[in-house]
C-alpha positions as a Markdown table, in Angstrom:
| # | Residue | x | y | z |
|---|---|---|---|---|
| 1 | Met | -47.6 | 73.4 | -38.0 |
| 2 | Thr | -51.1 | 74.2 | -37.0 |
| 3 | Val | -52.6 | 72.9 | -33.6 |
| 4 | Arg | -56.4 | 73.1 | -33.4 |
| 5 | Pro | -59.6 | 71.3 | -32.4 |
| 6 | Leu | -61.9 | 69.6 | -35.0 |
| 7 | Ser | -64.4 | 72.1 | -36.4 |
| 8 | Gly | -67.2 | 69.6 | -36.2 |
| 9 | Pro | -68.1 | 65.9 | -36.7 |
| 10 | Glu | -67.4 | 66.3 | -40.4 |
| 11 | Glu | -63.7 | 66.2 | -39.7 |
| 12 | Leu | -63.8 | 62.8 | -38.2 |
| 13 | Glu | -62.2 | 61.4 | -41.3 |
| 14 | Leu | -59.3 | 63.8 | -40.8 |
| 15 | Phe | -58.9 | 62.7 | -37.3 |
| 16 | Cys | -58.9 | 59.0 | -38.3 |
| 17 | Arg | -55.9 | 59.5 | -40.6 |
| 18 | Leu | -54.0 | 58.1 | -37.6 |
| 19 | Ser | -55.2 | 55.0 | -36.1 |
| 20 | Tyr | -56.1 | 53.4 | -32.7 |
| 21 | Val | -58.2 | 50.4 | -31.7 |
| 22 | Leu | -61.1 | 52.7 | -30.5 |
| 23 | Asp | -61.5 | 54.6 | -33.8 |
| 24 | His | -64.8 | 52.6 | -34.5 |
| 25 | Glu | -66.4 | 54.1 | -31.4 |
| 26 | Leu | -65.8 | 57.8 | -32.2 |
| 27 | Glu | -68.9 | 58.3 | -34.6 |
| 28 | Glu | -71.4 | 57.1 | -32.0 |
| 29 | Asp | -69.5 | 58.9 | -29.1 |
| 30 | Leu | -69.9 | 62.1 | -31.0 |
| 31 | Ala | -73.5 | 61.4 | -31.7 |
| 32 | Thr | -74.3 | 60.7 | -28.0 |
| 33 | Gly | -72.2 | 63.5 | -26.5 |
| 34 | Arg | -69.6 | 61.4 | -25.0 |
| 35 | Arg | -67.2 | 63.3 | -27.1 |
| 36 | Ile | -67.4 | 66.9 | -28.6 |
| 37 | Pro | -65.3 | 68.2 | -31.5 |
| 38 | Gly | -63.7 | 70.8 | -29.1 |
| 39 | Trp | -62.1 | 67.9 | -27.2 |
| 40 | Met | -60.5 | 66.4 | -30.2 |
| 41 | Trp | -57.5 | 68.1 | -31.4 |
| 42 | Val | -55.0 | 67.6 | -34.2 |
| 43 | Ala | -51.4 | 68.9 | -35.1 |
| 44 | Leu | -51.3 | 69.4 | -38.9 |
| 45 | Arg | -48.7 | 70.3 | -41.4 |
| 46 | Gly | -50.8 | 71.0 | -44.4 |
| 47 | Asp | -53.3 | 68.2 | -44.6 |
| 48 | Arg | -51.0 | 65.7 | -42.9 |
| 49 | Val | -52.0 | 64.7 | -39.3 |
| 50 | Leu | -48.8 | 64.6 | -37.2 |
| 51 | Ala | -50.5 | 63.9 | -33.9 |
| 52 | Arg | -53.9 | 63.8 | -32.4 |
| 53 | Ile | -55.5 | 63.8 | -28.9 |
| 54 | Ala | -59.0 | 63.5 | -27.5 |
| 55 | Trp | -61.0 | 63.4 | -24.2 |
| 56 | Trp | -64.0 | 61.3 | -23.3 |
| 57 | Thr | -67.0 | 61.6 | -20.8 |
| 58 | Asn | -69.7 | 59.0 | -19.9 |
| 59 | Lys | -72.6 | 61.3 | -20.7 |
| 60 | Glu | -73.7 | 64.2 | -22.7 |
| 61 | Gly | -72.8 | 67.5 | -20.9 |
| 62 | Gly | -70.3 | 65.8 | -18.6 |
| 63 | Glu | -66.9 | 67.2 | -17.9 |
| 64 | Pro | -63.9 | 65.5 | -19.6 |
| 65 | Leu | -63.3 | 62.3 | -17.5 |
| 66 | Ala | -60.6 | 60.6 | -19.4 |
| 67 | Leu | -57.8 | 61.3 | -21.9 |
| 68 | Asp | -58.0 | 58.2 | -24.2 |
| 69 | Phe | -56.7 | 59.1 | -27.6 |
| 70 | Phe | -53.1 | 60.3 | -28.0 |
| 71 | Asp | -51.4 | 59.2 | -31.2 |
| 72 | Leu | -48.2 | 60.4 | -32.9 |
| 73 | Asp | -47.3 | 59.9 | -36.6 |
| 74 | Pro | -44.9 | 56.9 | -36.5 |
| 75 | Glu | -43.1 | 58.1 | -39.7 |
| 76 | Leu | -41.7 | 61.2 | -38.0 |
| 77 | Pro | -38.3 | 61.1 | -36.3 |
| 78 | Ala | -38.5 | 60.2 | -32.7 |
| 79 | Glu | -37.4 | 63.6 | -31.4 |
| 80 | Glu | -39.6 | 65.5 | -33.6 |
| 81 | Arg | -42.5 | 63.2 | -32.8 |
| 82 | Ser | -42.0 | 63.9 | -29.1 |
| 83 | Asp | -41.7 | 67.6 | -29.4 |
| 84 | Ile | -44.9 | 67.8 | -31.6 |
| 85 | Gly | -46.7 | 65.5 | -29.2 |
| 86 | Leu | -45.8 | 67.7 | -26.2 |
| 87 | Arg | -46.9 | 70.9 | -27.8 |
| 88 | Leu | -50.3 | 69.3 | -28.7 |
| 89 | Leu | -50.8 | 67.9 | -25.4 |
| 90 | Glu | -50.2 | 71.0 | -23.5 |
| 91 | Thr | -52.0 | 73.3 | -25.9 |
| 92 | Ala | -55.1 | 71.2 | -26.0 |
| 93 | Thr | -55.1 | 70.5 | -22.2 |
| 94 | Ala | -55.0 | 74.2 | -21.6 |
| 95 | Ala | -58.0 | 74.6 | -23.7 |
| 96 | Val | -60.0 | 71.5 | -22.6 |
| 97 | Val | -59.4 | 71.0 | -18.9 |
| 98 | Pro | -60.7 | 73.9 | -16.8 |
| 99 | Ala | -57.9 | 75.9 | -15.0 |
| 100 | Gly | -56.9 | 74.4 | -11.6 |
| 101 | Ala | -58.9 | 71.2 | -12.3 |
| 102 | Pro | -57.2 | 67.8 | -12.0 |
| 103 | Arg | -55.9 | 66.7 | -15.3 |
| 104 | Pro | -57.9 | 63.6 | -16.5 |
| 105 | Glu | -56.2 | 60.2 | -16.3 |
| 106 | Tyr | -54.7 | 58.9 | -19.6 |
| 107 | Gly | -55.4 | 55.4 | -20.6 |
| 108 | Arg | -54.3 | 53.5 | -23.5 |
| 109 | Phe | -55.0 | 49.8 | -24.8 |
| 110 | Leu | -51.9 | 47.9 | -25.8 |
| 111 | Pro | -51.2 | 44.8 | -27.7 |
| 112 | Pro | -50.6 | 41.9 | -25.2 |
| 113 | Asp | -47.0 | 41.5 | -26.4 |
| 114 | Trp | -46.0 | 45.1 | -26.7 |
| 115 | His | -43.1 | 44.5 | -24.3 |
| 116 | Glu | -41.6 | 41.9 | -26.7 |
| 117 | Val | -42.0 | 43.7 | -30.0 |
| 118 | Pro | -39.2 | 46.3 | -30.4 |
| 119 | Glu | -41.0 | 48.5 | -32.9 |
| 120 | Thr | -44.2 | 48.6 | -30.9 |
| 121 | Arg | -42.3 | 49.3 | -27.6 |
| 122 | Asp | -40.2 | 51.9 | -29.0 |
| 123 | Arg | -43.2 | 53.9 | -30.4 |
| 124 | Leu | -45.2 | 53.6 | -27.2 |
| 125 | Glu | -42.1 | 54.5 | -25.0 |
| 126 | Thr | -41.7 | 57.7 | -27.1 |
| 127 | Leu | -45.4 | 58.4 | -26.4 |
| 128 | Phe | -45.1 | 57.7 | -22.8 |
| 129 | Gly | -42.1 | 59.9 | -22.6 |
| 130 | Val | -44.2 | 62.9 | -23.8 |
| 131 | Leu | -46.6 | 62.2 | -20.9 |
| 132 | Glu | -43.8 | 62.1 | -18.5 |
| 133 | Arg | -42.4 | 65.4 | -19.8 |
| 134 | Ala | -45.8 | 66.9 | -19.2 |
| 135 | Gly | -45.6 | 65.8 | -15.6 |
| 136 | Ala | -47.5 | 62.4 | -15.7 |
| 137 | Arg | -46.4 | 59.2 | -14.1 |
| 138 | Pro | -47.5 | 55.6 | -14.9 |
| 139 | Leu | -50.0 | 54.4 | -12.3 |
| 140 | Val | -50.7 | 50.8 | -13.5 |
| 141 | Glu | -50.6 | 48.3 | -16.2 |
| 142 | Arg | -53.6 | 46.1 | -16.6 |
| 143 | Leu | -54.7 | 42.9 | -18.4 |
| 144 | Arg | -57.8 | 43.2 | -20.6 |
| 145 | Leu | -59.7 | 39.9 | -20.5 |
| 146 | Glu | -62.6 | 38.5 | -22.6 |
| 147 | Trp | -64.9 | 35.4 | -22.2 |
| 148 | Arg | -66.2 | 34.3 | -25.6 |
| 149 | Pro | -69.4 | 32.2 | -26.3 |
| 150 | Gly | -68.7 | 28.4 | -26.2 |
| 151 | Thr | -66.4 | 28.7 | -23.4 |
| 152 | Pro | -67.5 | 26.3 | -20.6 |
| 153 | Val | -69.1 | 28.0 | -17.5 |
| 154 | Pro | -68.8 | 25.9 | -14.4 |
| 155 | Glu | -72.0 | 24.7 | -12.8 |
| 156 | Pro | -72.7 | 26.0 | -9.2 |
| 157 | Lys | -70.8 | 24.0 | -6.5 |
| 158 | Gly | -73.5 | 24.8 | -3.9 |
| 159 | Arg | -70.9 | 26.2 | -1.6 |
| 160 | Leu | -72.5 | 29.7 | -1.8 |
| 161 | Glu | -75.9 | 31.2 | -2.4 |
| 162 | Phe | -76.5 | 34.3 | -4.4 |
| 163 | Arg | -79.0 | 37.0 | -3.9 |
| 164 | Ala | -79.6 | 40.4 | -5.7 |
| 165 | Val | -78.1 | 43.6 | -4.3 |
| 166 | Lys | -80.8 | 45.5 | -2.3 |
| 167 | Asp | -79.6 | 49.0 | -2.7 |
| 168 | Arg | -76.7 | 51.3 | -2.7 |
| 169 | Glu | -75.9 | 50.9 | 1.1 |
| 170 | Asp | -76.1 | 47.1 | 0.8 |
| 171 | Leu | -73.3 | 47.0 | -1.9 |
| 172 | Val | -71.2 | 50.0 | -0.4 |
| 173 | Ala | -71.1 | 48.2 | 3.0 |
| 174 | Leu | -69.5 | 45.2 | 1.3 |
| 175 | Met | -67.2 | 47.2 | -1.0 |
| 176 | Thr | -65.8 | 49.1 | 2.0 |
| 177 | Pro | -64.0 | 46.1 | 3.7 |
| 178 | Val | -62.8 | 44.8 | 0.2 |
| 179 | Met | -61.2 | 48.2 | -0.3 |
| 180 | Glu | -59.0 | 47.7 | 2.7 |
| 181 | Gly | -55.9 | 45.9 | 1.6 |
| 182 | Thr | -56.9 | 46.0 | -2.1 |
| 183 | Leu | -54.4 | 45.0 | -4.7 |
| 184 | Asp | -56.1 | 47.4 | -7.2 |
| 185 | Ala | -53.9 | 50.4 | -8.0 |
| 186 | His | -56.7 | 52.8 | -8.5 |
| 187 | Gly | -58.2 | 51.7 | -5.2 |
| 188 | Gln | -54.7 | 52.1 | -3.5 |
| 189 | Ala | -54.4 | 55.6 | -5.1 |
| 190 | Asp | -57.8 | 56.6 | -3.6 |
| 191 | Leu | -56.7 | 55.4 | -0.1 |
| 192 | Ala | -53.3 | 57.1 | -0.5 |
| 193 | Ser | -55.1 | 60.4 | -1.3 |
| 194 | Gly | -56.6 | 60.5 | 2.2 |
| 195 | Leu | -59.9 | 58.9 | 1.4 |
| 196 | Ser | -61.3 | 56.4 | 3.9 |
| 197 | Ala | -62.2 | 52.9 | 2.7 |
| 198 | Arg | -65.8 | 53.8 | 2.9 |
| 199 | Glu | -65.3 | 57.1 | 1.0 |
| 200 | Ala | -63.3 | 55.2 | -1.7 |
| 201 | Ala | -66.1 | 52.8 | -2.0 |
| 202 | Glu | -68.7 | 55.4 | -2.3 |
| 203 | Lys | -66.6 | 57.2 | -5.0 |
| 204 | His | -66.2 | 54.0 | -6.9 |
| 205 | Tyr | -70.0 | 53.3 | -6.8 |
| 206 | Asp | -71.1 | 56.8 | -7.6 |
| 207 | Glu | -68.8 | 57.5 | -10.5 |
| 208 | Glu | -69.4 | 54.2 | -12.2 |
| 209 | Phe | -72.3 | 52.0 | -11.3 |
| 210 | Pro | -75.2 | 54.4 | -11.9 |
| 211 | His | -74.2 | 54.7 | -15.6 |
| 212 | Tyr | -74.6 | 51.0 | -16.4 |
| 213 | Thr | -77.7 | 50.5 | -18.8 |
| 214 | Ser | -78.2 | 46.9 | -17.6 |
| 215 | Pro | -80.6 | 45.6 | -15.0 |
| 216 | Arg | -79.4 | 45.8 | -11.4 |
| 217 | Glu | -80.9 | 42.4 | -10.9 |
| 218 | Trp | -77.6 | 41.1 | -12.5 |
| 219 | Trp | -75.6 | 42.3 | -9.4 |
| 220 | Arg | -75.1 | 39.5 | -7.0 |
| 221 | Val | -74.1 | 39.2 | -3.4 |
| 222 | Ala | -72.5 | 35.7 | -2.4 |
| 223 | Gln | -73.3 | 34.4 | 1.0 |
| 224 | Leu | -73.0 | 31.2 | 3.1 |
| 225 | Pro | -76.1 | 29.0 | 2.8 |
| 226 | Glu | -76.1 | 28.0 | 6.5 |
| 227 | Thr | -76.0 | 31.7 | 7.9 |
| 228 | Gly | -76.5 | 34.0 | 5.2 |
| 229 | Glu | -73.2 | 35.7 | 6.0 |
| 230 | Pro | -72.0 | 37.7 | 3.1 |
| 231 | Val | -68.7 | 36.3 | 1.4 |
| 232 | Gly | -68.4 | 38.6 | -1.6 |
| 233 | Phe | -70.1 | 40.1 | -4.7 |
| 234 | Val | -70.0 | 40.4 | -8.4 |
| 235 | Ile | -71.3 | 43.2 | -10.6 |
| 236 | Ala | -72.2 | 41.9 | -14.0 |
| 237 | Ala | -73.2 | 44.8 | -16.3 |
| 238 | Arg | -73.4 | 46.4 | -19.6 |
| 239 | Asn | -71.5 | 49.7 | -19.9 |
| 240 | Asn | -71.6 | 52.0 | -22.9 |
| 241 | Tyr | -69.8 | 49.5 | -25.1 |
| 242 | His | -69.7 | 46.0 | -23.8 |
| 243 | His | -71.1 | 43.5 | -21.3 |
| 244 | Thr | -68.6 | 43.2 | -18.5 |
| 245 | Ile | -67.6 | 41.9 | -15.1 |
| 246 | Ala | -67.3 | 45.5 | -13.7 |
| 247 | Tyr | -66.4 | 44.6 | -10.2 |
| 248 | Ile | -65.8 | 41.5 | -8.1 |
| 249 | Gly | -64.6 | 41.1 | -4.5 |
| 250 | Val | -64.3 | 38.6 | -1.7 |
| 251 | Leu | -64.5 | 40.0 | 1.9 |
| 252 | Pro | -61.3 | 39.7 | 3.9 |
| 253 | Ala | -62.6 | 37.1 | 6.3 |
| 254 | His | -63.4 | 34.7 | 3.5 |
| 255 | Arg | -60.3 | 35.0 | 1.2 |
| 256 | Gly | -58.0 | 32.1 | 0.6 |
| 257 | Lys | -60.9 | 29.6 | 0.2 |
| 258 | Gly | -61.4 | 29.6 | -3.5 |
| 259 | Tyr | -64.7 | 31.5 | -3.3 |
| 260 | Ile | -63.5 | 33.9 | -6.0 |
| 261 | Asp | -64.0 | 31.0 | -8.6 |
| 262 | Asp | -67.7 | 30.5 | -7.5 |
| 263 | Ile | -68.4 | 34.3 | -7.5 |
| 264 | Leu | -66.8 | 34.9 | -10.9 |
| 265 | Ala | -68.7 | 31.8 | -12.3 |
| 266 | Glu | -72.0 | 33.3 | -11.1 |
| 267 | Gly | -71.3 | 36.8 | -12.9 |
| 268 | Thr | -70.3 | 34.9 | -16.0 |
| 269 | Arg | -73.4 | 32.7 | -15.9 |
| 270 | Ile | -75.7 | 35.7 | -15.7 |
| 271 | Leu | -74.2 | 37.5 | -18.8 |
| 272 | Ala | -73.7 | 34.2 | -20.7 |
| 273 | Gly | -77.5 | 33.5 | -20.1 |
| 274 | Glu | -78.1 | 36.7 | -22.0 |
| 275 | Asn | -76.4 | 35.3 | -25.1 |
| 276 | Val | -74.0 | 38.3 | -25.2 |
| 277 | Pro | -71.4 | 38.3 | -27.9 |
| 278 | Arg | -68.5 | 38.6 | -25.4 |
| 279 | Ile | -67.8 | 39.4 | -21.7 |
| 280 | Arg | -65.1 | 41.9 | -20.9 |
| 281 | Ala | -63.1 | 42.3 | -17.7 |
| 282 | Ala | -59.8 | 43.8 | -16.6 |
| 283 | Thr | -57.5 | 43.4 | -13.7 |
| 284 | Asp | -54.1 | 44.9 | -12.6 |
| 285 | Leu | -51.0 | 43.0 | -13.9 |
| 286 | Ala | -49.9 | 42.9 | -10.2 |
| 287 | Asn | -53.1 | 41.2 | -9.0 |
| 288 | Val | -52.0 | 37.8 | -9.6 |
| 289 | Pro | -54.7 | 36.0 | -7.7 |
| 290 | Met | -57.5 | 37.8 | -9.7 |
| 291 | Ala | -55.6 | 37.2 | -13.0 |
| 292 | Asn | -55.4 | 33.4 | -12.2 |
| 293 | Ala | -59.1 | 33.3 | -11.3 |
| 294 | Phe | -60.0 | 34.8 | -14.7 |
| 295 | Ala | -57.7 | 32.3 | -16.5 |
| 296 | Arg | -59.4 | 29.4 | -14.6 |
| 297 | Ala | -62.7 | 30.7 | -15.7 |
| 298 | Gly | -61.7 | 30.6 | -19.4 |
| 299 | Tyr | -61.1 | 34.3 | -19.9 |
| 300 | Ile | -58.2 | 35.1 | -22.3 |
| 301 | Thr | -56.0 | 38.1 | -22.3 |
| 302 | Phe | -56.6 | 39.9 | -25.6 |
| 303 | Glu | -55.0 | 43.3 | -24.8 |
| 304 | Arg | -53.2 | 45.1 | -22.1 |
| 305 | Ala | -53.9 | 48.7 | -20.8 |
| 306 | Ile | -51.7 | 51.3 | -19.1 |
| 307 | Asn | -52.8 | 54.4 | -17.1 |
| 308 | Phe | -50.9 | 57.5 | -16.5 |
| 309 | Val | -51.9 | 60.2 | -13.9 |
| 310 | Trp | -51.1 | 63.7 | -12.9 |
| 311 | Asp | -50.7 | 64.0 | -9.2 |
| 312 | Ala | -51.5 | 67.8 | -8.9 |
| 313 | Pro | -53.7 | 70.1 | -10.9 |
| 314 | Gly | -51.8 | 71.5 | -13.9 |
| 315 | Ala | -48.5 | 69.6 | -12.9 |
| 316 | Thr | -45.9 | 69.8 | -15.7 |
| 317 | Asp | -42.3 | 69.7 | -16.1 |
| 318 | Ser | -42.3 | 71.2 | -19.5 |
């Protein structure tokens, strides 16, 4: 068996002999520098691809930010599949992730019924077992949501007014109290790591929001008409791949009043008004209030996602 990176973009066909739902993005990612061949590895027996793995970043020249491809040949016996996967994971990680640096989070998109389909569940649990052998742990399972054209968008109720976000400080000041008591697992992990709510909000803003290619005029702050007091906010945006409700929140003092529906409707109206082919969103499986709000707004669950993390640089049990 040979374990190696791709020699160049011309080996993309080889890499795609195993399949995953993001295969269609690989060619453009390579062209834009969001992936490089040295971050795309395969385990081969002859010309048969036994396993593959790849990392992603959000801009050309960036460090690897996420491990988002990891596939094992389903025709292999489970034990052999697991051993090959572990060898590929550890060999490629040692080459791609700088020594002493945190290992990027692993994320995978899943069929919405993956728990209920035995064959799908068994294959995924074998894969997840490899990650756990390498020292990773599951962080969260999420719902991936989609609004499609033709779905009704509620008219404004008049309970709230909306204005554009003024600047970074305007939004971070609102994100900070939302971070306190958050139901989002990534936010909870940031707070558990020792970051203050303000620091966690700044991290979220700086790592994600500057990379959106859409107008910042789409970002909205919700406020009470009578006083102008902020109630919440919604970030409608375009990322590298889709239009999305990137972030939404209600300030703690105004929760429990149904404002989330008004705020989500505003973000949806902004994007629907641009005649986009779809609007994507995601929320943690455990965040039932947010999931219910998306359902009321006509968003459907088209996939799930799961994230695994390594808690310490280079952590491994292998």
